[in-house]
C-alpha positions as CSV (number, residue, x, y, z in Angstrom):
1,M,88.5,23.8,285.9
2,I,89.0,27.2,287.4
3,Y,87.7,27.4,290.9
4,T,86.4,30.4,292.9
5,T,86.2,31.1,296.6
6,A,82.4,30.3,296.3
7,D,83.4,26.8,295.2
8,L,85.7,26.4,298.2
9,T,82.9,27.6,300.5
10,A,80.4,25.1,299.0
11,V,82.8,22.2,299.3
12,Q,83.6,23.1,302.9
13,A,79.9,23.3,303.7
14,A,79.3,19.9,302.0
15,I,82.2,18.3,304.1
16,I,80.6,19.7,307.3
17,E,77.1,18.4,306.3
18,L,78.5,14.9,305.6
19,A,80.6,14.9,308.8
20,T,77.7,15.8,310.9
21,G,75.4,13.0,309.7
22,K,73.8,14.1,306.5
23,R,73.8,11.1,304.1
24,V,73.8,13.0,300.8
25,T,74.7,16.6,299.7
26,K,74.8,18.5,296.5
27,I,77.3,21.1,295.3
28,T,76.8,23.4,292.4
29,F,80.1,24.7,291.1
30,S,80.6,28.1,289.5
31,N,80.5,26.6,286.0
32,G,77.0,25.4,286.6
33,E,77.9,21.7,287.2
34,T,76.0,20.1,290.0
35,V,77.5,17.1,291.7
36,E,75.9,14.9,294.4
37,Y,78.2,13.4,297.1
38,G,77.4,10.7,299.7
39,V,79.1,9.8,303.0
40,A,81.5,7.5,301.1
41,S,82.7,10.5,299.1
42,L,84.0,12.4,302.1
43,Q,87.6,11.7,301.4
44,G,87.2,12.7,297.8
45,L,85.6,16.0,298.9
46,K,88.6,16.6,301.1
47,Q,90.9,16.1,298.1
48,I,88.8,18.5,296.0
49,R,89.1,21.1,298.9
50,A,92.9,20.7,298.9
51,E,93.0,21.1,295.1
52,I,90.8,24.3,295.2
53,Q,92.9,25.7,298.1
54,S,96.2,25.2,296.3
55,E,94.8,26.6,293.1
56,L,93.4,29.7,294.8
57,S,96.6,30.3,296.8
58,G,98.6,30.0,293.6
59,A,96.5,32.7,292.0
60,E,97.6,35.1,294.8
61,S,101.1,35.4,293.5
62,T,103.8,37.3,295.4
63,K,104.7,40.6,294.0
64,R,108.4,41.1,293.6
65,Y,110.2,44.4,293.4
66,F,113.7,45.1,292.2
67,R,115.6,48.0,293.4
68,T,118.3,49.2,291.0
69,M,121.2,51.4,292.1
70,T,123.5,53.0,289.7
71,S,126.7,55.0,290.0
72,K,128.9,57.0,287.7
73,G,131.9,55.2,289.0
74,L,133.6,58.3,290.4
């Protein structure tokens, strides 16, 4: 699945809700899928967050530039 920054924000908000005492929370991902998570799923949400963060950081690839120098050999 391709994640967006909105998905990351939703997962982080769900983690905060569960950590502050809410028993159940729902997340709707960018593909329209809605998933309900409970307190027992907190560790799973943290893993999903790490997966989304790694996918999003991989999308921001580093641009590389090559400098070419030539000479006539004189």
